[in-house]
N, C-alpha and C positions, 0 to 999 in steps of 0.2 A: 581628242584625248592625247595626253602627252606621251603615253606608252606607245602610241601608234607610230609617230615619227621617230621616237627614240629607237624602237625595234628596227625600223627600216634603216636608220643610220648605222646601227650596230651590224646588221647583216651586210650592208654595203661595205663597211670597214673590213669585215671578215673576208668577203669576196676579194676585195682589192689587196688584202694581205696575201692571199693565195696567189694572186697575179704577180705580186712583187717577188715571191719565192721562185716562181717559174721564170720570170724575167731574168732574175739573177742567174739561174741555171743556163738559160739560152745564151745570154750575153757572155758569160764566163767560159762555157764549155762547148757551145755549139756554133756560135757566130765568129767569123774571122775578124770583125771589127765592130765598133759601136755604130758607125754609119751604115754598115751592112745590115745591122739590126733595125736601125731607124727607117730605112727605105721600105721594107715589106710591112713594118708596123704602120707607117704612114699610109700606105696603100690600103691595108685592111681597114683602118679607121675611116678612110675616105669612102670605101664601099659601104660600110655600115651607116655612115652619115648620110649618104645618098639614098639608101633604102629607107631610113627613117624620115628623111626629108620628103620623100614621095608619099609615105604612109601617113605622116602627121604634119600637114602644112600649117603655116602660121594662122592663128585666128584672124578673122576679118577686123580691119580697123586698127591694127597695130601700128603705132606711130613710128616715125623715123628715129626719134630720140631713144625709144625703147630698144630698137634694133641696134643702134649705135652702142648702147650700154651693154647689150648682150654680146656683141662682137668684141667690145673692149674687154669684157670678162674673159672671153676665150683667148684673146691675144695676151692678156696679162698672165693667164694660167700657162700658156705656151711659153712665154718668156721666162717665167719662174722655173719651169721644167728644164728649159734649155740651159739656164744659168746653173742649175743643179747638176746637169749632165756634164757641162763644161768643167765644173769644179771636180767632178769625179775623175777626170783625167789625171788630176794631180794629187787628190786626197782620197783615201779609202772611204767607202760608203759609211762605215760604222762611225766615222767622225763628222759626217755631213748631216745625216738624218736628225740627230738631236737638235741641231740649230734650226733646221727647216721646220721641224715640228713644233716650234714655239708660235707658229702663225695664228693659232686660235686666240692668243692674247690680243694680237692686233685686230683680229676680226671682232672680238667682243667690244673693244674700245671704239672701233669705227662704226659698228652696228648701233651702239648706244648714241653716238654723236650724229650719225648721218641717217639712220633708219628709224630712230625713235624707239628702239628696243629697250626694254627695261629688265635688269637682272637684280634679283634679290641677293642678299649677302651670302646665302647658302649656294646660290648658283655661281657667284664669283669664286667662292671657295672651291666648288666643283671644277670650274675651269682651271684654276691654278693647280689642283691636285692631279687632274688628268694630264695636263701639259707637263708637269713635273714627272709624272710616271712615264710618259712617252719619251721624255728626254733621258730618264734613268735607264729605261729598258733598251734604248738605242745606243747609249754611250759605250765607248770602249774603256775598259778598266784594266789597269796594270796589276801586277801581282801584289802590290802593296795596298790595293784598294782605292787608288786615286784615279779619277777620271782623266782621260787624255782629251784635250780640246784643240781647237784650231788656232792658227795665228793670223797670217795675212788673208786667208780665205774667209775668215769669220764675217767680215762686213759684207762680202759678196753674197754669202749665204743668208745673212740677215735681210739683205735686199730681196733675195728670192722668197724668203718667208713673208716679207711685206707685200710683194707682188701677189703671192698666193692669197693673202688675206683680202687684198683689194679685189681680186677676181671673185672671191666668194661673196663679198658685199655687193658688188655689181650684179652678180648672178641673182642674188636674192631680190634686188630691186626689179630686175627684168622678169622674174618669176611671178610678180604680181600681175603681169600682162600676157605672158606666154606660158605654155606648158613646160613641164620638166623635160619632156622628150624633145621639144623645140630647143630648149637650152642645151641639151646634149648634142644635137646635130650641128648647132651653130659652133659649139666648142670643138667638135670633131673636125669641122672644116678648117678651123684655125690651126689645130695641132697637126693635122695631116698635111696642110699646105706648107708649114714650116719644115716638118720632118722630111718631106719629099724634096723640098727646095734645097736643103743643105746636104742631101744624101745622093741625089741623082748625079752621079759622076761615072764616066766609063770604067774606071778601075773598081768602083764599088759594084757595078753590075757584073764585071768579070769575077770579082771575089765571090759573089753569090752563085754565079754559074759554075765555078770550080769547087764549090763547097761539098764536102762529103756528106752522104746521107741527106741530101737536100730535101727530098720529099717528106721524110719523117720530121725534119726540123721545121719546115714550113707548116706541116699539119699541127705540130705542137704550138707553133707561134699563132696560127689562126685560132686554135682552140682557146689559147690563153687570152687573146685579144677579144674573143667573144665573151669570156668571163669579165674582162675589163669593161666592156660595154654594159653588161648587167650591173656591175658594181658602180660605175659612174652614174647610170640612170637612177639607181636606188638612192645614191647620194643627192642628186638633184631633186628627186621626189621628196626625200626627207626635208631638204632645204625649202621646198615649196610649202610644206605643211607646218614646219616648225621654225623657231627663231634661228637665224643663221649662226649666231654666236655660239649656241649650244650644239647645233648640228656639226659645225666645224670642230668643236671640242671632241665630240664623240668620234668623228671620223679620224681625228688625230690619234686615236687609240690603235690604229692599224699596226704599229710595231709590236703590240702584244700578240697579235695573231701571227705575225711573221715569226716571232720567237717560238711560239707554240708549234707552228708548222715545221719550222727548222729543227726543233728538238725531236719531233716525231720522225721526220724524214731522215735525220742523221742516225736514227736507230734502225729503221726498217729498210732504208735505201741509201747507204753511205755513198754509193757511186753517183747518185743524183745530187746530193748536197752534203758536203763535208763540213760538219760543225760540231766541235767538241768544247763546250764551255767548261771552265773550271768550276769548282764548287762555290767559290766566292761570287763569281759572275752569275752563276745560276741562282744563288740565294738573293743577290741584289735584284735580279730580274723578277724573281717571284714576288719580292716586296713591291716592285714597280707595277706588276700585274694587279696586285691587291689594291694599290692606290688607284689605278685606272678603273677597276671594277667598282670600287667605292665611290669614285667621282661620278661615274655614270649612274650608279644607284641613286645618288643625291639628285641628279638631274631628273631621273625618272620619278622619284617620289615628290619632288618639289613642283 
């Protein structure tokens, strides 16, 4: 039933949206540097990966080619995330996400060409509507109502988007032979390995040791990464059950949840997240939310 994987993908996007909000808070207000954030995150992801590896081993008879594709998916996803984080050093996040979240277009094209998926015209319309809504809800708008885009970093981020799409398509291929939990712990090993490798430095460990309110920050970080595991597993579960082109499209709706959570938190807990959108920005984002909801409804009904 289509509603089954659609609902799973929507819940996964909602959970990961909450993770993004807490990540933003931890990085901007609690951690001394980005690498100081990546090190404990990498270690937490590794622990969860090892636990799930022991509880959910690979099925018997899985070929080497399938494992190579699964690990390639994890490495492609890790590279895409790393490129995005690298770009964040020079460009604010509100200008990055709109470009990265065009990746479902690449997924749809590659899934049709490589995996034999078929999309009707309504589903192609839904993909375009959701992606356009995700871009609109994430873009930064000036007072005149014009969107502010990127210059030199644009092609780097398009590369990140393409890598993310390739990761999803490779994961879908592997999910025909392994479970969604297997796919998660393989990806977690790739992400944790890279994060720890680039972050294990004496000065980073010293920064973490000297951090104020270290226990409360680590507790929040571990709780958030636990939610991230749940969200990622849900996404892989939806991907296992439905066409990757449409699952990726639904997951790209994550920015609407980020905006909703940000709006709520800015009202009830301004100290946690300061976010005061103007009336024009709020109106445009409400239109974007309507576009995304409409696109997902088309996918559900079709």
